[in-house]
Structures are given as C-alpha cells and as structure tokens.
C-alpha positions, -999 to +999 in steps of 0.1 A: +039-581+156+016-551+157+023-525+183-004-521+210-027-491+207-020-464+233-050-450+252-050-420+276-078-416+301-081-384+321-104-382+352-094-366+385-118-390+403-128-423+388-142-454+405-127-488+400-158-502+383-155-476+356-118-483+351-127-520+347-155-513+322-133-492+300-104-516+303-126-546+294-142-526+265-109-516+250-095-551+253-061-567+260-045-554+228-042-519+241-021-501+267-040-477+289-026-448+310-049-431+335-043-396+348-063-396+381-062-388+417-082-419+426-067-450+442-075-474+415-057-503+399-041-497+365-012-478+349-018-447+370-003-413+365-011-398+399-027-364+398-039-343+428-069-359+445-105-347+444-120-329+474-158-326+473-164-312+508-172-276+497-173-254+466-139-239+476-123-273+480-136-283+446-122-252+429-088-257+446-085-293+436-097-286+401-070-260+397-043-284+410-055-310+386-053-284+358-018-274+366-007-310+370-020-321+335-005-290+319+029-298+334+026-334+324+019-324+288+051-302+288+071-332+301+056-358+277+056-342+243+073-372+228+047-397+238+021-411+214-016-419+220-042-433+196-072-421+216-079-396+244-108-403+267-117-377+294-145-376+320-160-343+333-144-349+367-136-320+367-153-302+338-120-285+330-112-318+314-132-308+283-105-281+277-076-303+286-090-331+264-090-308+234-054-298+242-044-335+244-063-342+211-042-315+194-009-326+210-012-362+201-033-358+169-057-384+183-095-387+185-110-373+217-141-388+235-156-368+263-179-384+289-201-355+302-212-367+336-217-332+351-232-306+329-215-272+332-220-243+334-257-251+339-250-266+373-234-234+385-261-212+369-287-231+389-270-229+422-252-195+424-269-162+416-247-132+412-236-110+383-200-122+383-210-158+381-236-150+354-209-134+333-185-164+337-213-188+328-221-167+297-185-170+285-185-207+294-215-212+272-197-194+243-167-217+248-190-248+247-206-236+215-172-233+198-155-263+213-180-291+218-183-296+180-145-301+179-147-333+200-149-365+181-176-379+204-195-366+234-211-391+258-235-386+287-255-410+310-291-400+303-314-389+275-326-359+294-291-349+302-283-350+264-313-328+257-300-303+284-266-302+268-280-295+233-305-270+245-276-247+254-259-250+220-266-230+189-260-260+168-269-295+181-242-321+183-244-359+183-245-372+219-244-409+228-260-421+260-243-449+280-256-454+315-237-459+347-230-496+354-241-515+385-214-539+397-237-569+402-207-591+411-205-574+445-239-556+448-266-581+456-296-585+479-287-596+514-309-606+543-304-582+572-296-609+598-267-620+575-255-585+568-225-575+589-234-538+585-269-543+599-255-566+626-229-541+638-253-511+641-284-529+653-305-526+621-315-562+616-351-557+629-356-523+611-374-513+580-346-493+564-350-462+542-315-458+528-298-427+514-262-436+504-237-414+485-228-378+480-247-353+502-242-324+478-259-291+472-278-307+443-295-333+465-327-324+484-316-340+517-339-317+537-372-332+524-360-367+535-352-354+570-386-338+573-403-370+562-382-389+588-394-365+615-430-370+604-426-408+607-407-409+640-436-425+658-432-456+635-403-471+655-396-499+631-389-474+602-353-462+603-337-437+579-301-445+573-278-418+557-244-429+545-219-406+526-201-373+526-204-338+512-216-304+522-249-316+536-235-342+559-233-316+586-270-306+579-281-342+586-259-343+618-273-310+630-309-320+623-305-352+644-291-332+673-317-304+672-347-327+667-335-356+688-348-380+661-340-415+671-352-429+637-323-413+618-288-429+617-258-411+601-226-428+589-196-415+569-187-429+535-179-466+541-146-483+530-147-505+499-149-537+519-180-526+537-197-508+508-215-539+494-230-545+529-240-509+536-255-505+502-276-537+506-290-527+540-321-509+527-357-519+520-362-487+502-334-468+484-341-431+482-327-410+455-332-372+456-324-342+434-331-305+437-359-297+412-339-269+395-310-293+389-327-326+382-325-325+344-287-320+348-280-352+367-286-390+368-276-402+403-254-433+398-265-447+432-299-457+418-283-485+398-264-498+428-296-497+449-314-516+422-287-542+421-292-547+458-329-554+453-342-522+469-374-505+459-366-470+446-382-438+458-371-410+435-375-373+445-374-358+410-393-338+384-412-350+353-384-338+330-354-358+343-338-392+337-346-405+371-383-400+365-380-416+330-364-447+346-392-450+372-418-446+344-402-472+322-397-499+349-419-508+378-391-505+404-406-479+427-422-445+430-415-410+418-423-381+442-425-350+420-439-323+443-409-321+468-434-325+496-421-342+528-457-352+536-460-369+502-427-386+507-436-398+542-469-411+529-453-431+501-428-446+525-455-455+549-476-471+521-447-493+511-440-502+547-477-514+550-480-530+516-452-556+515-466-573+484-461-541+463-427-535+480-415-570+472-426-566+435-406-534+432-376-550+449-376-580+426-381-559+395-353-535+405-328-563+408-339-579+375-337-546+357-302-539+371-290-573+359-305-570+325-301-533+316-274-519+337-249-546+345-212-540+339-214-566+311-242-548+293-226-514+297-192-528+286-207-540+253-219-505+246-184-491+252-169-518+229-192-507+201-182-471+207-144-478+207-146-499+176-152-467+156-120-451+168-096-480+172-093-492+136 
C-alpha cells in the first residue's frame, strides 16, 4: 500500500472555507498539516494568532509567527513533506516557505493574497520605510522566481506583482470562493439578525468585513450623512479593524440615526448578518485598489446583494463589475456620486432586483467552492505525481 503524500500548509490566519477547499482539492489520499493561529478544523500545528487591530499589533504577531515557525523547523528536521503551500498571511511566509522548500526538498506554492511591499509603499511615506521597501523589492526579484508556483486572486493583482519584477514570472489566478452552502439570499422578516436589531423594514446598505486602512470607509459615512433624511435607508457596518473607531466616532459626532455599527459576528450568526443587505458595498482606497481583491464581494454576491464598488478603472473589482451585470462601480471617490447611486437603486427596484439575481447566479456559477476547488485540483495535479 502506497504511503500517503504529506502536505504542509502555512498561514497564520486561514478561514475554514479555504481549509475545506484545499483539503477537497488535495483529496483523501494525502495527509495535511496546517501551521496556523486560526481556530479551524484539521491537523493543526497551533502558531500565535493574528491581530489586525493596528499596524503595531500586526508587526508583533507577524514576528511571533516567524519565531514559531523557525523553532518548529528546528524541532522537526526529520519530518518529510511532498509539498509546501503557504499564504501571504503574513507576507513573511514567502521567506519561510522557501526555507521549508529547501529543508524538505519539496515544491513550494505561494498564494499571494496581499502584495508586499507595495501595500506599505502606498500607505507609509518616510525615508526609512522607503529604504526597507527597496530592499524588499530586491528580495522579491531574487526569490520569487525560486518558487515553483505563485498564485494570486485577480488578474490586475498579477499584473501589479509582475510590474515590480525585473523578469516576469508565471502567476496563476484562482479567485476567492463563496461558500454557497451557507451564504444564500434570505428575506429580512425571516432573518434572525434583522429581527434582533429591528432591520426588517429597512433598505440596507451593508459593509461587512475588515475596516482597514486600505478601505475607504469615510466616503460611505459621508454618503450615509447625505441620505439621512431617507429614513428607510440604513447603512449597516459589521466588522473590525483600525477604522471601526472612526465609524463609531462619526456616529457620535454627527448623531446619524441611519448608521448601525456591529462588531465582527460569530460564525453561527455570520450567514444571517451577511445576508441582511439589499446593497453590498465594497470599497478600496484608490492608491491601493490594484493591490487587493476584497473577498467579501463574493460572499455578498452569494447572498443575492447588488454590489456597489468604490474602486478605480485599473483594479479587479472594477473588472468584475464590468464583466457581470451585478451592480455599479463608483470610480471618482465622491460621496455625492455614491449617495446618488444608492438612491437610484433604492428608487429603481427593477434594476436592483436584476443586479441581485445576477449576483447570486454569478457567485454560484463562477465563484462557488466547487468551481474554485476544481481549479486547485488541476493545480495540485502538477505537483502531486
């Protein structure tokens, strides 16, 4: 009887749906170990957890993860793995993955969800950071070609990665999956989240997920302020991150009754909170938009929400909205434009319903876990012979 292939996955933070996709794609004839700080089901090697509350907390938890993996490597030199798969949570995993590749003499696949150092260059401006990023780019130029395969989640993100390299590398794009098993449209009067917070009779503009520095939360708040006379329209913010306090402060200072703020919801409530919106709003800072593809958009689509994307004409969110009639792209970062588009959809329910129906169909056909799993299966076949 042939021995099972041994796979090592390294990702300080990893959602259960992604564990399930990778596990299903690799199949039952493999043994998978996962180094992660997330509370997920699997053969877990528990590393320090991820803390996204601030830049300082991120750097601290990245360092702890780095130390943990290095110590684990020292203690497990006699192990064998046939494939190393790492995710850019944190980006130091690109370096750790190459060390693991050398240690186990195994192929290394790197999923580049967060493009560094470009993210840092676009957000922090000082000479020391500029020097660090220049060195980081040099490291990428030398070491990215040493990986057996780089992945990312959008075509524009792949372009952004290659634009920083002297020699272009092959990058495969595999999108984020929407868990259509648990994320589905739901009528508000049947939705426990809406019932609990008195939202059943509201037209809901939903922002759900990380409220990070790369997300233009402020333009949504100003749009909400402009529409506060429309009492049926309610802006619901759910999540965590550095800008959570900005939303809270805005509500207090402006006494806006049409904005509701909730913390990140537990797993058993998440399907209901995500399904509460009529419009799902996805926003990025213009200077960072080409470096991200917000995963929340697929979840909102699965829930049958019309998508309003605050984006640029050179990012993957804009491309998605151009390819599929699922909503509207706002490219001028104007709160007046955003408020106008939201009001238009509120008044034009025929167009709204068309967007909502197409969003769910597109999620089911293009971005379901089943569809994405097939793409990973084809990828892994190349390295699992």
